[in-house]
Each structure stands twice: as C-alpha cells, then as structure tokens.
One Martini backbone bead per residue (centre of mass of N, CA, C, O) as a GRO file, in nm:
protein
  207
    1MET     BB    1   0.059   0.061  -0.024
    2LEU     BB    2   0.297   0.252   0.009
    3LEU     BB    3   0.419   0.211  -0.272
    4THR     BB    4   0.172   0.305  -0.434
    5THR     BB    5   0.166   0.591  -0.318
    6LEU     BB    6   0.450   0.675  -0.415
    7LEU     BB    7   0.408   0.625  -0.721
    8ARG     BB    8   0.157   0.838  -0.742
    9LYS     BB    9   0.332   1.048  -0.649
   10LYS     BB   10   0.428   1.368  -0.721
   11VAL     BB   11   0.762   1.444  -0.840
   12THR     BB   12   0.990   1.713  -0.803
   13VAL     BB   13   1.271   1.791  -1.004
   14GLU     BB   14   1.524   1.995  -0.967
   15LYS     BB   15   1.724   2.198  -1.132
   16PRO     BB   16   2.033   2.256  -1.144
   17VAL     BB   17   2.243   2.508  -1.051
   18PRO     BB   18   2.452   2.690  -1.197
   19MET     BB   19   2.756   2.833  -1.115
   20ASP     BB   20   2.680   3.109  -1.309
   21ALA     BB   21   2.443   3.198  -1.159
   22GLN     BB   22   2.187   3.463  -1.168
   23ILE     BB   23   2.009   3.733  -1.058
   24VAL     BB   24   1.749   3.885  -1.257
   25VAL     BB   25   1.601   4.182  -1.413
   26THR     BB   26   1.318   4.189  -1.604
   27GLU     BB   27   1.033   4.263  -1.783
   28LYS     BB   28   0.911   3.976  -1.654
   29GLY     BB   29   1.113   3.974  -1.413
   30ILE     BB   30   1.240   3.737  -1.197
   31LYS     BB   31   1.553   3.552  -1.256
   32VAL     BB   32   1.754   3.276  -1.359
   33GLU     BB   33   2.087   3.314  -1.491
   34THR     BB   34   2.323   3.274  -1.702
   35GLN     BB   35   2.572   3.420  -1.869
   36VAL     BB   36   2.475   3.326  -2.146
   37GLU     BB   37   2.183   3.414  -2.127
   38THR     BB   38   2.244   3.714  -2.078
   39ALA     BB   39   2.403   3.759  -2.341
   40GLN     BB   40   2.173   3.677  -2.538
   41ARG     BB   41   1.971   3.892  -2.442
   42THR     BB   42   2.147   4.137  -2.500
   43LEU     BB   43   2.176   4.089  -2.806
   44LYS     BB   44   1.877   4.104  -2.877
   45ASN     BB   45   1.833   4.392  -2.768
   46TYR     BB   46   2.047   4.528  -2.946
   47GLU     BB   47   1.927   4.450  -3.225
   48GLU     BB   48   1.652   4.584  -3.188
   49ILE     BB   49   1.755   4.872  -3.149
   50ALA     BB   50   1.932   4.898  -3.405
   51THR     BB   51   1.697   4.860  -3.603
   52ARG     BB   52   1.517   5.101  -3.509
   53ILE     BB   53   1.763   5.328  -3.550
   54GLY     BB   54   1.969   5.255  -3.790
   55ILE     BB   55   2.247   5.126  -3.744
   56SER     BB   56   2.526   4.990  -3.766
   57HIS     BB   57   2.654   4.646  -3.781
   58GLU     BB   58   2.944   4.658  -3.654
   59PRO     BB   59   2.874   4.650  -3.347
   60THR     BB   60   2.742   4.368  -3.367
   61ARG     BB   61   2.996   4.207  -3.420
   62ILE     BB   62   3.137   4.280  -3.157
   63THR     BB   63   2.918   4.187  -2.969
   64ARG     BB   64   2.928   3.890  -3.053
   65GLU     BB   65   3.220   3.843  -2.960
   66ILE     BB   66   3.178   3.917  -2.665
   67ILE     BB   67   2.960   3.699  -2.607
   68LYS     BB   68   3.128   3.457  -2.690
   69ALA     BB   69   3.359   3.507  -2.485
   70ASP     BB   70   3.176   3.480  -2.231
   71GLU     BB   71   3.092   3.191  -2.285
   72ILE     BB   72   3.373   3.064  -2.284
   73ALA     BB   73   3.452   3.164  -2.001
   74SER     BB   74   3.236   3.005  -1.854
   75ARG     BB   75   3.338   2.725  -1.944
   76LEU     BB   76   3.619   2.754  -1.825
   77SER     BB   77   3.543   2.784  -1.536
   78THR     BB   78   3.406   2.504  -1.516
   79PHE     BB   79   3.652   2.334  -1.610
   80PHE     BB   80   3.842   2.406  -1.368
   81ILE     BB   81   3.660   2.306  -1.144
   82LYS     BB   82   3.612   2.013  -1.245
   83ASN     BB   83   3.949   1.967  -1.274
   84LYS     BB   84   4.112   2.105  -1.040
   85ILE     BB   85   4.237   2.381  -1.151
   86GLU     BB   86   4.455   2.612  -1.065
   87LEU     BB   87   4.439   2.959  -1.010
   88TYR     BB   88   4.553   3.293  -1.088
   89ASP     BB   89   4.574   3.604  -1.002
   90TYR     BB   90   4.603   3.872  -1.206
   91THR     BB   91   4.687   4.110  -1.022
   92THR     BB   92   4.920   3.956  -0.878
   93VAL     BB   93   5.083   3.895  -1.131
   94ASP     BB   94   5.118   4.177  -1.236
   95ARG     BB   95   5.277   4.292  -0.997
   96TRP     BB   96   5.508   4.090  -1.005
   97LEU     BB   97   5.608   4.154  -1.298
   98GLU     BB   98   5.656   4.456  -1.261
   99LYS     BB   99   5.873   4.417  -1.044
  100LYS     BB  100   6.068   4.246  -1.226
  101ALA     BB  101   6.107   4.453  -1.454
  102GLY     BB  102   6.108   4.741  -1.368
  103PRO     BB  103   6.208   5.037  -1.443
  104GLY     BB  104   6.086   5.109  -1.772
  105ARG     BB  105   5.937   4.835  -1.770
  106THR     BB  106   5.778   4.535  -1.903
  107TRP     BB  107   5.528   4.302  -1.967
  108ILE     BB  108   5.424   4.007  -2.161
  109TRP     BB  109   5.226   3.839  -2.394
  110TRP     BB  110   5.317   3.539  -2.541
  111PRO     BB  111   5.278   3.349  -2.798
  112LEU     BB  112   5.248   3.000  -2.829
  113ARG     BB  113   5.133   2.994  -3.124
  114ASN     BB  114   5.045   3.043  -3.450
  115ILE     BB  115   4.754   3.124  -3.397
  116GLU     BB  116   4.828   3.379  -3.232
  117THR     BB  117   5.020   3.523  -3.439
  118GLN     BB  118   4.803   3.585  -3.656
  119LEU     BB  119   4.660   3.806  -3.494
  120PHE     BB  120   4.910   4.002  -3.486
  121GLY     BB  121   4.928   4.056  -3.795
  122ASN     BB  122   4.662   4.254  -3.772
  123LYS     BB  123   4.690   4.464  -3.527
  124THR     BB  124   4.437   4.404  -3.304
  125LEU     BB  125   4.606   4.311  -3.014
  126LEU     BB  126   4.753   4.587  -2.939
  127PHE     BB  127   4.816   4.596  -2.596
  128HIS     BB  128   4.831   4.565  -2.288
  129HIS     BB  129   5.063   4.303  -2.253
  130PHE     BB  130   5.093   4.301  -2.568
  131SER     BB  131   5.257   4.255  -2.832
  132SER     BB  132   5.465   4.469  -3.085
  133TRP     BB  133   5.570   4.289  -3.293
  134ASP     BB  134   5.621   4.259  -3.630
  135ASP     BB  135   5.723   3.934  -3.595
  136PRO     BB  136   5.582   3.705  -3.447
  137THR     BB  137   5.665   3.425  -3.240
  138PRO     BB  138   5.662   3.154  -3.091
  139TYR     BB  139   5.719   3.007  -2.815
  140ASP     BB  140   6.082   2.884  -2.740
  141LYS     BB  141   6.059   2.766  -2.457
  142PRO     BB  142   6.057   2.568  -2.201
  143ILE     BB  143   5.797   2.326  -2.114
  144PRO     BB  144   5.635   2.158  -1.909
  145ILE     BB  145   5.459   1.866  -1.935
  146GLU     BB  146   5.228   1.937  -1.741
  147THR     BB  147   5.144   2.191  -1.901
  148LEU     BB  148   5.090   2.056  -2.174
  149ARG     BB  149   4.854   1.878  -2.070
  150LYS     BB  150   4.668   2.113  -2.013
  151VAL     BB  151   4.658   2.232  -2.292
  152GLU     BB  152   4.545   1.974  -2.427
  153GLN     BB  153   4.286   1.965  -2.262
  154ILE     BB  154   4.172   2.234  -2.352
  155ILE     BB  155   4.173   2.175  -2.660
  156ASP     BB  156   3.983   1.927  -2.648
  157ASN     BB  157   3.738   2.125  -2.539
  158PHE     BB  158   3.792   2.413  -2.738
  159GLY     BB  159   3.995   2.451  -2.947
  160ARG     BB  160   3.963   2.752  -3.143
  161ASP     BB  161   3.828   2.923  -2.889
  162VAL     BB  162   4.129   2.948  -2.801
  163MET     BB  163   4.412   3.119  -2.629
  164PHE     BB  164   4.772   3.143  -2.577
  165PHE     BB  165   4.997   3.261  -2.310
  166VAL     BB  166   5.325   3.391  -2.220
  167SER     BB  167   5.516   3.526  -1.989
  168GLU     BB  168   5.730   3.825  -2.028
  169VAL     BB  169   6.061   3.994  -1.979
  170THR     BB  170   6.235   4.068  -2.228
  171ARG     BB  171   6.301   3.748  -2.275
  172ILE     BB  172   6.270   3.662  -1.981
  173LEU     BB  173   6.219   3.413  -1.765
  174ASP     BB  174   5.848   3.431  -1.683
  175PRO     BB  175   5.635   3.175  -1.629
  176PHE     BB  176   5.318   3.221  -1.736
  177ILE     BB  177   4.993   3.074  -1.813
  178MET     BB  178   4.731   3.142  -2.052
  179VAL     BB  179   4.373   3.164  -2.111
  180MET     BB  180   4.148   3.264  -2.384
  181PRO     BB  181   3.940   3.385  -2.579
  182ALA     BB  182   3.890   3.410  -2.905
  183ILE     BB  183   4.001   3.708  -3.073
  184THR     BB  184   4.003   4.006  -3.316
  185SER     BB  185   3.958   4.239  -3.088
  186LYS     BB  186   4.022   4.470  -2.842
  187ASP     BB  187   3.710   4.531  -2.795
  188SER     BB  188   3.681   4.216  -2.672
  189PHE     BB  189   3.842   4.272  -2.428
  190ASP     BB  190   3.873   4.091  -2.105
  191GLU     BB  191   4.027   4.041  -1.809
  192LYS     BB  192   3.822   3.821  -1.683
  193ASN     BB  193   3.899   3.612  -1.938
  194ILE     BB  194   4.154   3.541  -1.775
  195PHE     BB  195   4.347   3.227  -1.736
  196ILE     BB  196   4.574   3.138  -1.489
  197PHE     BB  197   4.700   2.784  -1.476
  198ASP     BB  198   5.027   2.836  -1.468
  199MET     BB  199   5.367   2.771  -1.340
  200TRP     BB  200   5.734   2.839  -1.350
  201ASP     BB  201   6.014   2.944  -1.198
  202GLU     BB  202   5.862   3.095  -0.919
  203PRO     BB  203   5.965   3.089  -0.603
  204GLY     BB  204   5.866   3.399  -0.496
  205PHE     BB  205   5.575   3.342  -0.544
  206LYS     BB  206   5.261   3.481  -0.418
  207LYS     BB  207   4.905   3.447  -0.388
   0.00000   0.00000   0.00000
C-alpha cells in the first residue's frame, strides 16, 4: 500500500542551478540566468534597438564576439572547477611581473602557438601587456610536460575557441601561462576572461 502511494505521488525534481547562475531583473520579472543566457538576451535586445534606430551593423559584429567570448569564458571557468585546476589571480600576477620588470620596463603576454601569432599579424590585439613585435613568433622556450598536458586538455575541450599566451619580461624567462577566449579585436578584450592556470620557475611568487 505504501509503495503504491509513493509511486502515484507526483515528485518534482528541481533542475540543478549552474555555477555561473545569477539573479536578474528583466521586463518579465525576476529570474535566474546563466552568464550565457544573460549575454544572449543582451545581444537580442541590442539587435532590436539597433534595427529600430537604424545604426551600422559593425557594432553588432563586435558585440557578437564579446558575447561569444563571455560564453567561452563561462565554460572555461566551469572546466577549471570541474577538473580541479588551480588558477592564479590576474592582479597579483600583474603586480609581481611589473616588480620583476623594474623601472621603465614592462612584461608582455607572448603567443604560445602559430594560431596566436596570426592574430598579431592583423595588428588588432596590440594593447597593454600584449606584444607589439612586427613579426611575432611562437614561444620558443622549454615548457614543463605537466603544463603541456593541461594545454592539450584545454584544446581537446575548446579547440580553436581559445588562445594561449606565456608571460615574459623582455625575453627573460618569467613563465606564467594563460588561456582566454579567441578574439579578433581589442574591443572584445576583457581582463576577467583571462585564466592563468599554471606557472614554473617562480620560486618567490606568492598567491
């Protein structure tokens, strides 16, 4: 009797809340959205307004890239949590490398592969902490195999949607490695979408 009652009873199974969920207020009320859903809604609203006022579609292209980058960054964040890969705070790393660079010098993110150098050939990503070399070449110094395994794992999950850079101070070995969504314009860059996931030969660095 008890079993029959339990089988007939309606049971509601709530959908797990994503790690990047947030409470937002929309025209239809309050709801829970992921970062991706918020970005998609923002894009839709943008396109509707742009169409109504008749502006150029060029900003829409940039907006689409920004939204795609945010979506990839959200997936990267989940990936690192799921795989228990430790991340390093960008601001802390920045201060550390600026200190190592010394007065009148700075550090840069050097492209890891040919895929990243191709973007620099377009002169579209030349901004703070990114190289301004006329003919950039991939990073050519030794990288620990454990780090390469992490890079391979990320590529297996994200393919060409991401790009990698290694930190350097005027070609002096200061290796932190980061991954970020693949973008084609500095207007799409957002520091919060940088994930520094490994380092080596930095014995004095403290998180």
